[in-house]
C-alpha positions in Angstrom: -27.0 -140.9 32.1 -24.0 -138.5 33.7 -26.7 -136.5 35.3 -28.5 -139.5 37.0 -25.0 -140.6 38.3 -23.5 -137.0 39.3 -21.3 -137.5 36.8 -19.4 -133.8 36.0 -17.8 -133.2 32.7 -14.4 -133.4 34.1 -15.2 -136.9 35.2 -16.2 -138.1 31.8 -13.0 -136.6 30.1 -11.1 -138.3 33.1 -12.3 -141.6 32.3 -11.3 -141.0 28.7 -14.9 -139.9 27.6 -13.7 -136.8 25.8 -16.4 -137.0 23.4 -19.1 -137.5 26.3 -17.7 -134.5 28.3 -17.8 -132.2 25.3 -21.9 -133.0 24.7 -22.1 -132.3 28.6 -20.4 -129.3 28.7 -22.6 -127.9 25.5 -25.9 -129.1 27.2 -24.5 -126.6 30.4 -23.3 -123.9 28.6 -27.2 -124.0 26.6 -29.0 -124.8 30.1 -27.2 -121.6 31.6 -27.8 -118.9 28.2 -31.4 -119.9 28.6 -30.9 -119.0 32.1 -29.6 -115.7 31.1 -31.9 -115.1 28.5 -35.2 -115.8 30.6 -33.8 -113.4 33.0 -33.9 -110.4 30.3 -37.7 -108.6 30.7 -39.4 -108.7 27.3 -37.0 -112.1 26.2 -37.9 -114.2 28.7 -40.3 -116.1 26.1 -37.6 -116.7 23.9 -35.6 -118.5 26.0 -37.4 -122.3 25.6 -37.4 -122.2 21.3 -34.8 -122.4 19.0 -34.3 -119.7 16.9 -31.9 -119.4 14.4 -30.4 -116.6 11.5 -31.3 -117.1 8.2 -27.7 -118.4 7.7 -28.4 -121.1 10.1 -26.6 -119.4 13.1 -28.4 -119.5 16.8 -29.4 -116.5 17.7 -29.5 -117.1 21.7 -25.8 -117.1 21.3 -25.4 -114.4 19.4 -27.6 -112.3 22.1 -25.5 -113.6 24.7 -22.1 -112.8 22.6 -23.5 -109.3 22.7 -24.7 -109.3 26.4 -20.8 -110.4 27.1 -19.0 -107.9 25.0 -21.0 -105.3 26.8 -19.8 -106.8 30.3 -16.9 -107.6 29.4 -16.0 -104.2 28.0 -13.5 -101.2 30.1 -16.5 -99.0 29.7 -17.9 -97.7 33.3 -20.7 -100.0 34.5 -23.1 -96.7 34.3 -22.1 -96.8 30.2 -22.2 -100.8 30.0 -26.0 -100.7 31.8 -26.9 -98.0 29.1 -25.5 -100.0 26.8 -26.9 -103.5 27.6 -30.2 -101.2 28.0 -30.2 -99.7 24.4 -28.8 -103.4 22.8 -32.0 -104.8 24.8 -34.2 -102.5 23.5 -33.4 -102.5 19.8 -34.0 -106.7 20.5 -37.3 -106.5 21.7 -38.0 -103.2 19.3 -37.2 -104.8 16.1 -38.9 -108.0 17.1 -41.9 -106.1 17.6 -41.9 -104.7 14.7 -41.5 -108.0 12.7 -44.6 -109.3 14.6 -46.1 -105.9 13.2 -44.9 -106.7 9.8 -46.0 -109.8 9.6 -49.6 -109.2 10.9 -49.8 -106.6 7.7 -48.6 -109.4 5.3 -51.3 -111.9 6.8 -54.2 -109.1 6.0 -52.9 -108.1 3.2 -52.9 -111.4 2.0 -56.3 -112.6 3.0 -58.0 -109.3 1.9 -56.4 -110.1 -1.1 -58.0 -113.2 -2.1 -61.2 -112.5 -0.2 -62.2 -109.5 -1.4 -65.2 -108.0 0.7 
């Protein structure tokens, strides 16, 4: 409703609705995070998904935290770019590897239950 009337999180907090302001800030952070992830080649397709680790930790914020840690480090810009590239390449590689493992498990399970 705040969006419809053009109210910001600060407006809500000033009106004594800190609970609603927190929710709006959370929605804004989530939106910004998804846009940031969507802009990364190879990761854009996951930006619209809800991804959780086995411990229930949301994965997109972890990816963003990793990118932020690199960006805010004292490394030279060239080293930051190289480290960012390695981090993203590893994410993409790990995802592709897990996908291939899943396909192999499906093939083995299908073969095991339907002998040819």
